[in-house]
N, C-alpha and C positions, 0 to 999 in steps of 0.2 A: 504494500500500500504506500502511495506517495501522498503526503500531506503538505500543502503549501500554506505557509504562514504569511498571508498577503496584507501588507500595510505596515504602519509603524506602531510599535508596542512599547510598554514600559520595560525598562532594563531588566534583564533576567528572564523575560518571557520565553524566548527560544529555548534556553537551558531548562526551564521548568517543564516545557512540553517534552523535551528530549528525555528527561528523567522519568516522566510518567508513561511514555508510549513504548511499546515493545521494540526490541532492537531491530526487527526486520521492517519496521516502518521508516521510510525515508522522509526526513523532515527538511523542507526547503525554506530558506529565509528570503522572502520576496519583499524587500523593503524600499524599493525605489520604483518610480513609474516605468523606468526602462526595463527593469527586471520583470515587472508585471506584464508589460507589453510583449515580452519574450517568452513568458510562461506558456507552454503548449501542451503540458500533460500533468495531470494530478487526479487522484481519486477524491481527495477532500481539499476544499479551500476554506481556510479560516479568513474572514474578511473584516478589516477595520480600516477606516479612512478611504480606501479605494472603493470603487463601484464595480459591480458585476453587471455590465450591460450585455445586451444580446450578443454583440460581437465577441465579447470576452468569453461568454458561455459557449459559443460555437467554436472558438479558437482552442480552448483548453480541452483536449481529448481525454476520455476516460472519466470525466467528472461525474461523481455519484452524489456528492453532497456539498452544499455551500453553507458554512456555519458562521453566522454573524456574531462578532464580539459585541454583545449588547442586546438590547431589546428590539429596537427598530430595524426593519429590513427593507425600507424603501430604497436603499442603495443597491438592491438586487432586482433585476428584471425577473420577477417571480413567474410571470407567464412564460417567458423563454425557458426558464429552468424547468418548469412543469411540463412543457411540451416535449422535453428531452428526458423526462423521468428522473430529474435531479431533485433530491431532497433539499429543502431550504429550512434551516433550523436557526434558532436564536438562543439567548441565555436569559430567559424571563426572570426578572427580579434581581439579577446579579448586581446592578448598579442603582437599584431603587433608592437605597438610603442616601447615596451621593446626590442623585437628582432631587430628592426631597429636601436635603439640606440646602442645596443651591436655591431651590424655590423659596424656602423660608428666608434665606439670606437676602434675596431680592426684595421680598416683602418688607423686611426690617430696614434695609437700606433706603427704600423709597419712603416709608412712613416716617423715618427719622432724618431724611434728607442727608444721608451719610456722604454721598459723593460730592454734593454741593458744599456741605460744610468743610469737607477736606480741601476742595478746590479753593475756596475762599481763604481758609487758614494757611494753605501753602503760599498764598500771595501776601500773607501778613495781615489779612483782614480778620481781626478777632471780634466776632460779633455772635452773641448767643440769642439774639432777638430776631434775626433775619427771617427765620422760618417758624417762629413761635406759633403763629396762628394755624399752620397746616401740619405741624408735627403731631403725631399720634402714636398709639401703641396697638399691639395685637390684643390686648386685654379687652374682653367683651366684644370683640369684632366678630363678624360672621364671615367665615371663609367658605366660598363655594368652589367645589372641585368638579371640573368637567372630566370625568373618568374616575372610576372607583377601583382601578387595578392596583398593582403592587406599589407604584409610586404614589398614587393618590392616597392610599391608606397610610403610607409612611409620612406623607405631609400632614395628614389628619392628626396623627400621634404627636407630631412636633408642634403644630400650632396650638393644640389643646394644652400643651405644657405652658404656653404663654397666656392662657386664659381665653382663647378663642373657641367659639362653637363651630361645628362643621356641618355643612349640607353638601349633597353631591347629586349629580345627574350622570347616568350611564345608560345606554340603550339596553345593557344587560345588567339588570338590578342585582345587587348582592343579596345573599341569603339573609334572613332575619337574624340568624346567629352572628353572621359577619358584621352586620350593621350595628348590632349591640356591642360586639367586641371592640369595634373601632369608634363607637359613639358617633356614627354618621347618619344623618337624616336624609332620606331619599326625597327629592323634589323634582318637579318638572324643570326643563331647561329654562323656560320662560320665568318661572319663579326665582330660580337661581340667579339669573341675570338681573332681575329687578331688585332683589333683596340683599345681595352679597356686598360686603365691604371690600373683599379681595376675591378675585376670580382667577383661579389657577388651572391652566389647561394641561391635562395629562391623557391625551387621546392619541391613537395612531393616526397617521395621515393616510386617508383613503380618498378615492374619487368622490365619495358621498359627503365627506366632511371638509372638503377643501373650502377655505374661507368661511368656515362655520361661524367665526366671530367677525362679523362685518358691520355695515351700516345699521342694519336692523337690530343686531345685538347691542351695539353701542348705544342706540337710541333708548334702550330699555334700562341701561345701567344708571346707578346713582352718580351724581357729579363728583362724588368723593371716592368713587371706586378705583381700585388699582388692579390692573390686569397683568398676569404672569404667564409666560409661555416658556417652559423648559422641555417641551415635547418635540414638536417638529415645525419648521417653517412651512407656511402654506395653510396652517390652521387658522391663522389670523390674516385678515385683509389689511396689510400694512398701511396702505393709502388711507383707508377708512380709520385706522387707529390714529394716525397722525392728525387727521382732521378732527377727530373726537377730542384729542388732547389739546390741540391748538385752539379749539373753540370752547374749551372748558367743560365739555360734556362728560369727561372722566378726568381723574386726577393724575394718573401716571401709568407707566408700564415697565415691567422688567422682562426683557426679551433675550433668551439665550440662543435662539435659532431663528434665522430669517429665511425668507423664501429663496433668495439667490445668494448662496454662500460661495466663496468668502465675500464680505462686503467691501466696498470701496470708500475712499475718504469723502465722497460726495453723497453717501447714503443718506436719504432724508431722515432716517431715524436718529442720526447723530446730531450732536449740538444742542440737545434739549435737556435741561437739568432734570426734568421729571420723566425722562426715559433712560433707563439703564440698559445698555446692550453688552452682553458678554459673548465670546466667540465659540458658542456651542461646546462649552466645557462642563456643563452641569453633571454629566455622567462620567467625567474624567477624573480619576483619582488613582494614584499609584497602588493603593491597597486593594482596589477592586480586583486586581489580578488574582488575589488569593481565593476569590469566589468564582470568578469567571473561568479561569483555566480548568479547574476540576470539572465544571459543567461541560465545557467543550470536549475535554478528554473523554467524559462519559459518552457523549454522542459519537465520537470517533470510535470508541471501543464497541459501542452497540453495532455500528456498521462493520467493524473489523471481525466481530464474532458472528455476524449474520443474524443478529437479533432485532427486536423491535426498537427502532430509533426514537428516542424521546425528543421533545421540543420541536417537532416538525410543524411548520406554519403553513405549508401548502398541501397538506394531506388531502383535502377535499378536491383540489385541482388535479392532483395526481390520480386519485381514484376515478374522477370523472373522465380522465384521459385513458382509463383502462389499465393503469399500472397497479399491480398488487403490492401492498405494503406488508412487511413482516409484522 
């Protein structure tokens, strides 16, 4: 079996995979675009940073599985993979705590004007009154989560520690037991938008929910609402977001992922004190490897042993195409 580690990874990742995989598994380090473009054979491709487009999938012969380092798999042409019987897997929950921390970090930074205070102080402007009227806390705030999955539930735990209450919307409602465990109240999307002080998006990007937060959604929000997106660019209509903020219809936004990455210096989201933009780093933390690598090795070993592979995200598409899964 040939396993290609495609992308850039934390230090020690290659060595950690090598230690965990059988000796007869050939492990390739594909860490530059040039190496990736030249990759023409592998049984398994672990993917981070790079994209698996249709041309890549057709170029790499013998490919049986594409495993995403992380939860999102919009960097993979799933339809192309499914048409060739290639499994697409991810590592659900592996970086949930990191994304949740970053989501709460953005909430706190915005409601305490952290970046603005720092910018002013760095220039020698010592004022503790500039943002007095708009500074607030999470205590007694209502946090609305769009998505009740692994990340959403981790955000719920963290904001509740600050004294906030949590409501959520998800097309797939959690069980009553799970709602009680995480103290999350299920509401309609409309009610969530109208009543939340903080709206934090934790949904996958699909054709159905592209720009799910747009003009209509912003029109329903409180003028004091803060919107957070640490999920995927494309879930929020950025032009509509900027208009809503510039017109005072919402108070601010924390954005970790934009629709067209990487951004450029003339990106309209930049230059506004009440919009914080980070470079898609919410799920990036060196210690995540201790969780993610074992999960990826498990899926590789499932395939290696000919057993049922876990964490397959395109199972339905494969079955519809007539492929039999273990």
